[in-house]
Structures are given as C-alpha cells and as structure tokens.
C-alpha positions as CSV (number, residue, x, y, z in Angstrom):
1,M,-36.6,-26.4,-8.3
2,E,-38.6,-24.5,-10.9
3,C,-40.1,-25.9,-14.1
4,F,-43.2,-25.7,-16.4
5,C,-46.3,-27.7,-16.5
6,P,-46.2,-29.9,-19.7
7,K,-50.0,-29.6,-20.0
8,C,-50.8,-25.8,-19.5
9,S,-47.2,-24.4,-19.5
10,A,-47.8,-22.7,-16.2
11,S,-44.7,-22.1,-13.9
12,L,-44.3,-24.7,-11.2
13,R,-42.0,-24.3,-8.2
14,T,-41.3,-26.8,-5.4
15,E,-39.1,-26.4,-2.4
16,K,-38.7,-30.1,-1.6
17,E,-35.8,-32.1,-2.8
18,I,-36.5,-34.2,-5.9
19,S,-34.7,-37.6,-5.8
20,E,-33.9,-40.2,-8.4
21,S,-37.0,-42.2,-7.3
22,G,-39.2,-39.2,-8.4
23,D,-42.6,-38.0,-7.1
24,F,-45.9,-36.4,-8.3
25,E,-46.5,-32.7,-8.0
26,T,-49.8,-30.9,-8.7
27,C,-50.0,-27.9,-11.1
28,L,-51.7,-25.0,-9.3
29,E,-53.2,-23.8,-12.5
30,C,-54.7,-26.9,-14.2
31,K,-54.6,-29.2,-11.2
32,T,-52.9,-31.9,-13.2
33,K,-50.5,-34.3,-11.5
34,I,-47.1,-34.0,-12.9
35,W,-44.3,-36.6,-12.6
36,I,-40.9,-35.0,-11.6
37,Q,-37.8,-37.2,-11.3
38,K,-34.0,-36.6,-11.1
39,E,-31.7,-38.4,-13.5
40,S,-28.0,-38.6,-14.2
41,F,-26.6,-37.2,-17.4
42,M,-25.6,-40.8,-18.4
43,L,-29.3,-41.5,-19.1
44,R,-29.7,-38.6,-21.6
45,A,-29.6,-41.1,-24.5
46,Y,-33.0,-42.5,-23.5
47,K,-36.1,-40.9,-25.0
48,K,-37.9,-38.4,-22.8
49,E,-41.6,-37.7,-22.8
50,G,-41.4,-34.1,-21.7
51,D,-38.8,-31.3,-21.2
52,I,-35.7,-31.8,-19.0
53,F,-34.4,-29.1,-16.6
54,C,-30.9,-28.4,-15.2
55,V,-30.5,-29.6,-11.6
56,S,-28.3,-26.6,-10.8
57,C,-30.3,-23.7,-12.2
58,S,-33.6,-25.1,-13.5
59,N,-32.9,-24.0,-17.1
60,I,-34.4,-26.0,-20.0
61,L,-31.5,-28.1,-21.4
62,G,-32.9,-29.3,-24.7
63,I,-30.3,-31.4,-26.6
64,S,-27.3,-29.4,-25.3
65,S,-24.7,-31.2,-23.2
66,I,-23.9,-27.9,-21.4
67,C,-26.3,-25.7,-19.5
68,K,-26.4,-22.3,-21.3
69,R,-27.4,-20.5,-18.1
70,C,-25.0,-21.7,-15.4
71,G,-22.4,-23.2,-17.8
72,E,-22.3,-26.7,-16.1
73,L,-20.8,-29.4,-18.4
74,F,-22.8,-32.7,-18.6
75,P,-25.3,-31.6,-16.0
76,D,-27.8,-33.9,-14.2
77,Y,-31.4,-33.0,-14.9
78,Y,-35.0,-33.2,-13.8
79,I,-37.6,-35.0,-16.0
80,V,-41.0,-33.3,-16.0
81,Q,-43.8,-35.3,-17.7
82,L,-47.5,-36.3,-17.3
83,T,-46.9,-40.0,-16.6
84,K,-44.6,-41.8,-14.2
85,K,-41.4,-42.8,-15.8
86,K,-40.7,-46.5,-16.2
87,I,-37.9,-47.7,-13.9
88,R,-34.7,-48.5,-15.7
89,K,-31.6,-50.0,-14.3
90,N,-28.7,-47.7,-14.8
91,R,-25.5,-49.6,-14.4
92,N,-23.4,-46.5,-15.1
93,A,-25.2,-44.3,-12.7
94,S,-22.3,-44.5,-10.2
95,R,-20.0,-43.4,-13.0
96,S,-21.7,-40.0,-13.6
97,I,-19.3,-37.5,-15.1
98,S,-21.2,-34.5,-13.7
99,F,-18.7,-31.8,-12.5
100,R,-20.9,-30.9,-9.5
101,P,-19.3,-31.8,-6.2
102,R,-20.8,-35.0,-4.7
103,K,-22.3,-35.0,-1.3
104,V,-20.3,-37.1,1.1
105,R,-22.4,-39.7,2.8
106,R,-21.6,-40.5,6.3
107,S,-21.3,-44.1,7.3
108,K,-24.4,-45.5,9.0
109,Q,-22.1,-47.1,11.5
110,Q,-20.6,-43.7,12.7
111,P,-22.1,-42.7,16.0
112,K,-24.2,-39.5,16.1
113,E,-22.2,-38.1,19.0
114,E,-19.0,-38.5,17.0
115,I,-20.6,-36.6,14.0
116,I,-21.7,-33.7,16.3
117,V,-18.2,-33.4,17.9
118,S,-16.5,-33.6,14.4
119,E,-18.8,-30.8,13.1
120,K,-18.0,-28.6,16.2
121,I,-14.3,-29.1,15.7
122,Q,-14.6,-28.2,12.0
123,K,-16.5,-25.0,12.8
124,H,-14.1,-24.1,15.6
125,D,-11.1,-24.6,13.2
126,A,-12.8,-22.6,10.5
127,Y,-13.5,-19.7,13.0
128,N,-9.9,-19.7,14.3
129,S,-8.6,-19.7,10.7
130,S,-10.8,-16.7,9.8
131,N,-10.0,-14.9,13.0
132,S,-6.2,-15.4,12.5
133,K,-6.5,-13.9,9.0
134,K,-8.3,-10.9,10.3
135,I,-5.7,-10.3,13.0
136,L,-2.9,-10.7,10.4
137,L,-4.5,-8.2,8.1
138,Q,-5.0,-5.7,11.0
139,I,-1.3,-6.1,12.0
140,V,-0.1,-5.6,8.4
141,G,-2.4,-2.6,8.0
142,G,-1.1,-1.1,11.3
143,F,2.5,-1.4,10.2
144,F,1.6,0.2,6.8
145,I,-0.1,3.2,8.5
146,I,2.8,3.6,10.9
147,S,5.4,3.4,8.1
148,I,3.5,6.1,6.2
149,F,3.4,8.3,9.3
150,F,7.1,8.0,10.0
151,S,8.0,8.5,6.3
152,G,5.9,11.7,6.3
153,W,7.4,12.9,9.6
154,F,11.0,12.2,8.4
155,L,10.4,14.1,5.1
156,Y,8.9,17.0,7.1
157,Q,11.9,17.1,9.5
158,Q,14.3,16.9,6.6
159,H,12.5,19.8,4.8
160,K,12.5,21.8,8.1
161,T,16.2,21.2,8.7
162,R,17.0,22.2,5.2
163,K,15.0,25.4,5.4
164,I,16.6,26.5,8.7
165,Y,20.1,25.8,7.2
166,M,19.3,28.0,4.2
167,E,18.1,30.8,6.5
168,N,21.3,30.8,8.6
169,F,23.4,30.7,5.4
170,I,21.6,33.7,3.9
171,M,21.9,35.7,7.2
172,A,25.7,34.9,7.4
173,L,26.3,36.1,3.9
174,Y,24.1,39.2,4.4
175,G,26.3,40.1,7.4
176,M,29.5,39.6,5.3
177,K,28.2,41.8,2.5
178,A,27.2,44.5,5.0
179,G,30.7,44.4,6.5
180,V,32.4,44.7,3.1
181,D,30.3,47.7,2.2
182,M,31.1,49.2,5.6
183,G,34.8,48.9,4.8
184,L,34.4,50.8,1.6
185,N,32.3,53.7,3.1
186,A,35.4,55.9,3.5
187,C,36.1,55.6,-0.3
188,E,33.0,57.7,-1.1
189,Q,34.9,60.8,0.0
190,E,36.0,63.1,-2.8
191,K,39.4,64.1,-1.2
192,K,41.5,61.0,-1.6
193,E,44.8,62.8,-0.6
194,V,43.8,63.0,3.1
195,I,45.2,60.5,5.6
196,Y,42.9,57.5,6.2
197,T,41.4,57.0,9.6
198,I,38.3,55.0,10.5
199,S,35.7,56.8,12.5
200,K,34.7,55.6,15.9
201,K,31.1,55.0,14.8
202,D,32.2,52.9,11.8
203,S,34.7,50.9,13.9
204,L,31.9,50.0,16.4
205,T,29.5,49.1,13.6
206,S,32.1,46.9,11.9
207,K,32.8,45.0,15.2
208,K,29.1,44.6,15.8
209,I,28.6,43.0,12.4
210,R,31.6,40.7,13.0
211,L,30.0,39.5,16.3
212,E,26.6,38.9,14.6
213,I,28.1,36.8,11.8
214,D,29.9,34.2,14.0
215,P,26.8,32.5,15.5
216,Y,25.4,31.9,12.1
217,L,28.6,30.4,10.9
218,D,28.7,28.1,13.9
219,K,25.3,26.6,12.9
220,L,26.5,25.9,9.3
221,Q,29.4,23.6,10.0
222,S,27.5,20.4,9.7
223,P,25.6,20.9,6.4
224,P,23.4,18.5,4.3
225,S,25.6,16.8,1.7
226,E,24.2,18.9,-1.2
227,F,25.3,22.1,0.6
228,M,28.9,21.1,1.3
229,E,30.3,22.9,-1.8
230,S,28.3,26.0,-1.0
231,L,29.7,26.0,2.5
232,N,33.2,25.9,1.2
233,H,32.5,29.0,-0.9
234,L,30.9,30.7,2.1
235,N,34.0,30.0,4.3
236,K,36.1,31.5,1.5
237,L,33.8,34.6,1.4
238,N,34.2,34.9,5.2
239,S,38.0,34.9,4.7
240,D,37.7,37.6,2.1
241,Y,35.4,39.6,4.4
242,N,37.9,39.3,7.3
243,G,40.6,40.7,5.1
244,I,38.6,43.9,4.5
245,Y,37.4,44.0,8.1
246,L,41.0,43.9,9.5
247,Y,42.3,46.2,6.7
248,S,39.7,48.9,7.6
249,L,40.7,48.8,11.3
250,E,44.6,48.6,10.9
251,S,45.3,50.5,7.6
252,S,47.4,53.7,7.6
253,G,48.5,56.1,4.9
254,T,46.5,58.1,2.5
255,L,42.8,57.4,1.7
256,L,43.7,56.8,-1.9
257,N,46.1,54.0,-1.0
258,Y,43.5,52.5,1.4
259,C,40.8,52.5,-1.3
260,D,43.0,50.8,-3.8
261,G,43.7,48.0,-1.4
262,A,40.1,47.7,-0.3
263,K,38.9,47.5,-3.9
264,K,41.2,44.6,-4.6
265,L,39.8,42.8,-1.5
266,E,36.2,43.5,-2.7
267,N,37.0,42.1,-6.1
268,A,38.2,38.9,-4.5
269,F,35.0,38.7,-2.4
270,N,32.8,39.3,-5.5
271,K,34.7,36.6,-7.5
272,T,34.0,34.0,-4.8
273,A,30.3,35.1,-4.6
274,G,30.1,34.4,-8.4
275,Q,31.4,30.9,-7.8
276,L,28.8,30.3,-5.1
277,K,26.0,31.4,-7.4
278,T,26.9,28.8,-10.0
279,T,27.2,25.9,-7.6
280,M,24.4,26.3,-5.1
281,P,21.2,24.1,-5.4
282,E,18.2,25.5,-7.3
283,D,16.0,25.9,-4.2
284,F,18.9,27.8,-2.5
285,A,18.9,30.3,-5.4
286,E,15.1,30.7,-5.0
287,A,15.6,31.4,-1.3
288,F,18.2,34.1,-2.0
289,A,15.8,35.7,-4.5
290,A,13.0,35.8,-1.9
291,A,15.3,37.1,0.8
292,S,16.6,39.9,-1.5
293,L,13.2,41.5,-1.5
294,K,13.7,42.2,2.2
295,Y,17.5,42.5,2.5
296,K,18.6,44.7,-0.4
297,K,22.3,44.0,0.1
298,L,21.6,40.4,-1.2
299,K,20.7,41.5,-4.7
300,F,24.3,40.9,-5.8
301,M,23.5,37.2,-5.4
302,V,20.4,37.4,-7.7
303,N,21.5,39.6,-10.6
C-alpha cells in the first residue's frame, strides 16, 4: 500500500500486508514511526487522528463514502497516524457492506494434501475449459474461411459459365447474319430479269456457314434462367435464317422474283433480331457492343 507520512508528508510505500491488528512503519525521510492499521467501513463514524486511505487503490478518502479513484462504494480503509490506535470492539465488523470480494478461508481441519489436490483439479479444469474454447474458435474460424473460399469459387464459376454462354450465343448469331447476307448477295446485280442461279462458290460458302453454326447452337440449349427468353428468340432467328438458306439453294425463276422473296425473309429475320435486342440482359448487350468492334456484321444488334 502507499500513503503519506502524517509528520513530514513524505510518500511511504510498504509491500507487506496490513491487517486489522495494525503495525508500525518507519518513514524513510524523517525516521518517525507511523502507525498503520486496516479498518472496516463500519468504523468510519469514529474520529480519526490522521488521514485514511482506500484499501483497493491507496487514494485519500476524506469524508466521502465512495472512492473517487477506483469507484468502490463503502470501501475499507487504512488508518495512518503517529500514535497506536486504541483497540475498539466492533460488533458489526462481520457485517461489513464492502463490495470487495471476501477471501474464502479454508477450514483448519481440511488436510493439506486435500487442498493441494483440489487446487490441481481446479487448475486442470480451468486449462481444459480454456483449451476447449480455443479449439472451438479455431473450428468456427476454419468453417468461416472455407465457406468464403467456396462462395468465391462458386461466384467465379458462375461468372465463367455465363461468359462462355454469351460468347457461344454471339458466334451463333454472327454465323446466322453472315448466312442471311450471303443469301442476298445475288440481289446486288443490276440485271434483275436474268434467271436466278446460285454460284458454286456461294453454295459451298453457305453450306460451310451452316455447319459452323450448329455446334454453337448445341452448346446453348441449357441456358441460365435469365437467358431463356433470349434463346427462344435465337431459335426463331435460326428458323428465319434456315428459310433464306434453303431458298437460296432451291429457288428458281427470275432474279427479280428471288430477291422479292429473299427480302421478305430478311425482314422477318430483322424483326426477330429487334425483339432479341429489347429482351436480352444488360451485360449481354454490352458483350454484343464489344464483339461488334471485331465482327462488323454484329453492328445490327447495337445500333
């Protein structure tokens, strides 16, 4: 405890425990013997010769019933004075209302070996309890890290699947548009009265485009839910494209008649493409815009 000499006001510190029976301590500055004694709060009503100090924090209490430093209510205290305090019987000492936890006194009849074994058991139980909490925290933390990892992995796979689906969708539509434009190549001729015949080169190119479209369509038949409506429009576009493809291979008659029929089929294709543009997801439209920089035939889906 720490206090002040009542004679010279020098600081006095002692490491030994001060009991209710009290003891003399010598001031290192003025060499005066000072009486220090512990008392219960119940004895505060009696007159004191010197200052009193809080048992918990050594703060001077004065007349306050609460320690202003540590906040203890009705604290026990140390008496610090020059003369030994007269012994008073305190009938209410056992009824102290101090809120500090009391020390549990062991029965004198309890064997020493029993006390040692009991203390070891308590320490062992405390260690096991602390160790169990650490293990539990490690398990919970492990599950948390694993859940974050798998959530990130799932989102990455979902994003990757979506990106691949959009790429296949775009390439399928690019092939269809190329096929439609191939079917209308003959209509660029000025002499519309001639008999229509598809050239061998155009025929081979049209068939090659048809073969390249089919693998992309096969990969699109199990779409994410948000692409289902877009897939329905793409299947309709494929049907419109097939009409122009077969018409270009099998048509007969004048070039003028062929072009009239091909234009009607192209209009149907463009109408369905317009419906696709208004229903596809926003990131799908962004992907078409990016792809149109490389594949010029896709600009009809952006403008």
